[in-house]
Legacy VTK file of the C-alpha trace (Angstrom):
# vtk DataFile Version 3.0
C-alpha trace
ASCII
DATASET POLYDATA
POINTS 335 float
-43.220 56.739 32.174
-39.989 56.179 30.710
-39.655 53.502 28.143
-37.271 50.436 28.855
-35.001 51.862 26.105
-34.004 54.723 27.824
-30.904 56.348 26.076
-28.169 55.375 28.191
-29.249 51.189 27.922
-26.251 49.446 27.084
-26.493 47.501 23.531
-27.080 43.635 24.072
-23.564 42.975 22.049
-21.779 44.304 24.968
-22.924 40.601 26.539
-19.613 37.983 25.647
-20.873 34.516 24.768
-19.248 33.660 28.029
-21.944 35.489 30.141
-24.959 34.845 27.844
-23.605 31.182 28.063
-23.750 31.762 31.993
-27.598 33.043 31.471
-28.461 29.813 29.236
-27.430 27.726 32.125
-28.714 29.594 35.098
-32.336 29.742 33.567
-32.199 25.937 32.605
-30.913 25.328 35.871
-33.570 26.858 37.213
-36.494 25.236 34.828
-34.846 21.737 36.130
-34.884 22.583 39.767
-38.037 23.081 39.711
-39.335 20.380 37.952
-37.135 18.207 40.308
-38.744 19.869 43.687
-42.330 19.433 41.985
-41.573 15.579 41.661
-40.083 15.452 45.306
-43.498 17.577 46.492
-45.530 14.484 44.594
-43.431 12.069 46.648
-44.003 13.365 49.688
-40.214 14.586 50.111
-41.188 18.297 50.177
-43.936 19.551 52.219
-46.035 22.296 53.027
-46.091 25.392 50.664
-44.683 24.951 47.138
-45.022 27.856 44.641
-42.691 27.474 41.389
-41.024 29.783 39.005
-41.497 27.801 36.040
-41.758 30.562 33.033
-40.325 33.768 34.861
-36.585 32.340 34.397
-35.481 35.372 32.385
-36.627 37.766 34.903
-34.870 36.735 37.896
-31.815 35.540 35.728
-31.833 39.110 33.720
-32.501 41.279 36.547
-30.870 39.147 39.760
-27.093 39.570 37.206
-27.254 43.471 37.022
-26.472 43.394 40.636
-22.447 44.037 42.520
-21.324 41.204 44.971
-21.643 44.330 48.069
-25.881 44.236 46.853
-28.669 42.729 48.571
-31.784 40.823 47.447
-35.186 40.788 49.081
-37.631 38.694 47.400
-41.411 37.151 47.787
-42.038 33.313 48.365
-41.774 32.466 44.946
-37.833 32.343 45.508
-35.987 29.461 44.600
-34.966 31.051 41.140
-34.024 34.327 42.856
-31.565 32.352 45.044
-29.798 30.224 42.380
-29.373 33.478 40.227
-28.009 35.255 43.418
-25.371 32.106 43.829
-26.704 30.103 46.528
-26.206 26.305 47.036
-28.813 24.342 44.939
-27.450 21.363 47.529
-28.421 23.750 50.291
-31.856 25.135 48.909
-32.974 21.627 48.145
-32.109 20.405 51.440
-34.151 23.103 52.395
-37.178 22.321 50.512
-36.887 18.843 52.107
-36.926 20.572 55.721
-33.412 19.639 56.539
-30.575 20.246 59.160
-28.371 21.257 56.039
-30.688 23.822 54.468
-30.309 27.278 54.076
-32.464 27.762 57.201
-31.440 25.070 59.008
-34.273 23.151 57.590
-36.658 25.294 59.578
-38.263 27.867 56.808
-38.634 25.679 53.883
-39.598 26.881 50.601
-40.919 30.179 50.921
-38.268 31.138 53.361
-34.196 30.690 51.873
-31.704 32.897 53.631
-28.333 33.101 52.962
-26.265 36.053 54.262
-22.730 35.736 52.606
-24.984 35.969 49.038
-26.787 38.975 50.479
-29.465 36.871 49.494
-32.002 38.515 52.692
-34.543 35.802 52.699
-37.923 35.018 50.948
-41.027 36.402 52.776
-44.557 34.386 52.516
-46.835 37.532 54.033
-47.348 39.063 50.102
-45.821 42.580 50.434
-44.256 42.420 53.883
-41.067 42.880 52.444
-41.365 45.661 50.663
-40.677 47.888 53.890
-37.661 46.335 54.549
-36.054 46.467 51.197
-36.438 50.250 52.050
-35.101 50.092 55.471
-32.053 48.093 54.045
-31.575 50.526 51.558
-31.661 53.391 54.554
-29.002 51.330 55.906
-26.549 50.872 53.012
-26.869 54.833 53.257
-26.021 55.746 56.401
-23.447 52.902 56.425
-21.604 53.827 53.522
-22.125 50.664 51.989
-22.345 51.582 47.994
-24.929 48.591 48.117
-28.460 48.754 45.998
-31.034 46.697 46.967
-32.801 44.470 44.825
-36.714 44.233 46.204
-38.645 41.472 44.051
-42.564 40.920 43.954
-45.714 40.516 42.164
-48.194 42.171 40.748
-50.228 40.916 43.863
-48.509 43.271 45.837
-49.271 46.568 44.713
-52.922 46.405 46.127
-50.993 46.031 49.923
-50.931 49.286 51.805
-47.277 48.486 52.639
-46.295 49.293 48.595
-47.333 52.520 48.331
-45.577 53.360 51.512
-42.419 51.672 50.602
-42.393 53.348 47.459
-43.479 56.831 48.992
-40.800 56.633 51.789
-38.283 54.935 49.233
-38.711 58.335 47.293
-38.574 60.621 50.044
-35.703 59.482 51.448
-33.598 58.867 48.562
-32.472 54.770 49.559
-30.878 53.106 46.575
-34.164 50.681 46.044
-34.753 49.112 42.904
-38.299 47.799 43.196
-38.912 45.040 40.538
-42.276 43.789 39.902
-42.773 40.445 38.532
-46.325 40.695 36.999
-47.310 37.426 35.656
-50.506 38.490 34.793
-52.384 36.330 38.259
-52.617 37.094 41.572
-53.082 33.465 42.891
-56.134 32.789 40.449
-57.497 36.385 40.221
-56.652 38.187 36.232
-54.508 41.184 37.093
-57.120 43.524 34.897
-59.979 42.363 37.414
-57.395 43.274 40.372
-56.588 46.966 39.274
-57.774 49.707 37.405
-54.968 50.866 35.732
-51.331 50.113 34.814
-48.565 48.885 37.461
-45.895 51.657 36.655
-47.870 54.576 36.520
-48.651 54.208 40.416
-45.277 54.549 40.795
-44.573 57.616 38.643
-46.939 58.606 41.188
-44.585 58.788 43.602
-42.290 60.783 41.201
-40.208 57.558 41.108
-38.522 56.627 36.982
-40.303 53.555 36.004
-39.876 51.172 32.951
-42.147 48.102 31.627
-40.121 44.953 29.934
-40.794 41.922 28.529
-40.035 39.547 31.422
-39.968 36.558 28.839
-36.621 38.083 27.212
-33.697 37.561 29.515
-31.313 40.567 27.495
-34.380 43.444 27.688
-34.789 42.412 31.409
-30.645 42.977 32.218
-30.719 45.987 29.832
-33.564 47.643 31.621
-32.083 46.540 35.612
-28.738 47.806 35.137
-29.977 51.345 34.274
-32.444 51.024 37.387
-29.299 50.032 39.357
-26.978 52.611 37.970
-29.481 55.094 38.415
-29.724 54.100 42.354
-25.786 53.396 42.966
-25.305 56.577 41.476
-27.546 58.271 44.656
-30.807 59.238 42.746
-32.869 57.492 45.165
-35.051 54.340 43.489
-35.834 52.873 40.391
-39.247 50.807 39.155
-39.404 47.982 36.719
-42.097 46.341 35.700
-41.447 42.693 33.934
-44.403 41.348 31.752
-43.667 37.189 32.509
-45.668 34.440 32.667
-45.743 31.352 35.238
-46.815 27.977 33.345
-47.562 25.921 36.803
-50.288 27.104 38.920
-50.131 29.473 41.408
-48.668 26.943 44.113
-48.313 22.562 43.833
-52.143 22.652 45.233
-53.905 25.270 43.017
-56.087 23.164 40.271
-55.998 25.624 37.541
-59.660 26.233 36.776
-59.169 30.302 36.139
-57.331 29.740 33.240
-57.235 28.137 29.776
-54.537 25.162 28.731
-54.317 27.235 25.249
-53.354 30.764 26.686
-50.288 28.555 28.721
-49.435 26.769 25.372
-49.160 30.630 23.577
-46.946 31.703 26.511
-44.747 28.902 26.286
-44.023 29.567 22.679
-42.569 32.553 23.664
-40.421 30.520 26.309
-37.673 32.794 27.512
-35.095 29.373 27.481
-35.600 28.771 23.800
-35.584 32.490 22.787
-31.958 32.823 23.799
-30.957 29.376 22.781
-31.830 30.806 19.289
-30.398 34.113 19.748
-27.284 32.568 20.605
-27.264 30.081 17.918
-27.628 32.669 15.251
-24.999 34.521 17.115
-22.318 31.199 16.563
-22.528 30.907 20.464
-23.968 27.753 20.446
-24.395 24.277 18.894
-25.905 20.730 19.553
-22.848 19.992 21.720
-22.348 22.928 23.329
-26.260 22.572 24.537
-26.197 18.957 25.258
-23.564 19.395 27.354
-25.367 22.489 29.477
-27.854 19.732 29.623
-25.641 17.092 31.228
-24.313 19.647 33.750
-27.564 20.583 34.948
-28.864 17.580 35.240
-25.982 16.172 37.300
-26.429 19.708 39.891
-30.310 18.993 40.319
-29.272 15.094 40.994
-26.579 15.587 43.205
-28.672 18.328 45.138
-31.682 15.960 45.787
-28.645 13.154 46.685
-27.491 15.811 48.997
-31.137 16.815 50.447
-31.585 13.266 51.505
-28.186 12.646 53.595
-28.705 15.518 55.084
-30.362 14.576 58.645
-33.483 16.216 60.187
-32.649 18.955 62.869
-31.880 17.218 66.349
-35.282 17.678 68.734
-32.516 19.361 70.971
-32.876 22.341 68.865
-36.781 22.686 68.856
-36.065 26.122 70.719
-33.279 27.411 68.523
-33.557 30.793 67.460
-36.742 32.267 69.038
-35.170 34.525 70.874
-32.300 36.672 70.564
-29.825 36.647 74.470
-28.921 40.123 75.123
-26.518 41.115 77.750
-27.078 40.772 81.653
-30.240 38.135 80.355
LINES 1 336
335 0 1 2 3 4 5 6 7 8 9 10 11 12 13 14 15 16 17 18 19 20 21 22 23 24 25 26 27 28 29 30 31 32 33 34 35 36 37 38 39 40 41 42 43 44 45 46 47 48 49 50 51 52 53 54 55 56 57 58 59 60 61 62 63 64 65 66 67 68 69 70 71 72 73 74 75 76 77 78 79 80 81 82 83 84 85 86 87 88 89 90 91 92 93 94 95 96 97 98 99 100 101 102 103 104 105 106 107 108 109 110 111 112 113 114 115 116 117 118 119 120 121 122 123 124 125 126 127 128 129 130 131 132 133 134 135 136 137 138 139 140 141 142 143 144 145 146 147 148 149 150 151 152 153 154 155 156 157 158 159 160 161 162 163 164 165 166 167 168 169 170 171 172 173 174 175 176 177 178 179 180 181 182 183 184 185 186 187 188 189 190 191 192 193 194 195 196 197 198 199 200 201 202 203 204 205 206 207 208 209 210 211 212 213 214 215 216 217 218 219 220 221 222 223 224 225 226 227 228 229 230 231 232 233 234 235 236 237 238 239 240 241 242 243 244 245 246 247 248 249 250 251 252 253 254 255 256 257 258 259 260 261 262 263 264 265 266 267 268 269 270 271 272 273 274 275 276 277 278 279 280 281 282 283 284 285 286 287 288 289 290 291 292 293 294 295 296 297 298 299 300 301 302 303 304 305 306 307 308 309 310 311 312 313 314 315 316 317 318 319 320 321 322 323 324 325 326 327 328 329 330 331 332 333 334
């Protein structure tokens, strides 16, 4: 099993103030967007399931910013952060949470089914692990069509006990598909502690299929970005898939309906001391790339974007009843 500091890693100093500022902005936007989404849920504006990403922002920002425009992303149902990192319009994401016509999925998908073809964001998936075989298929299509696209497949540690996980990894290696399997290990599969559900380390499972595999600090956006760039370069060079495990932590429950009876509040506070946003702020301040004025400006910008997203969602109409049967079947020639 390789170390995430494998030779070939590019130093953090290559990231300039502008890119670091963008990373910080995206993480702050995700944090505030999720806070507002939770608020809208408690007010009855967002219905159904809502799985918040709070605490895991470094994973989405570090990994997805390692991709190029032609690359594709498929992910799990805790997908708001991934969509934001990929550049999906916050207005349309919020409208989708509200179930409105102007949402990214026309108000039909809700929180767990964000989708934006133009951004190469090919879905959040509610069925655990179901999107891993789809990622392999997308990678195979990229090969056959010579698209030079890398597929990033994001999933949680709860996926590794499913059969599709092993099938997808095995086929991906056999067919040398350009897939980065990115596992966000937040230590809990719903309410089950990770150590009670798997008897080994996750990267060892990938290594068993002869796939390069690393584990990285998922609370450090720079470490995530560095490791994922190596993975993406490996895949784009035609070397087959690559596996990255990001050790992270979610501050909120599994979903808004989770009473969180399985962990102590002290545990959450310990992880908050390692908060990825605060860590990046401190790093940037030490480099001279961030001061109080710049931070305040970022905060105001984030607040404006999130409030604008809520206003957009509020004003967007509900899908008309006349469209109830739309998108159920694809019409074919001759009927």
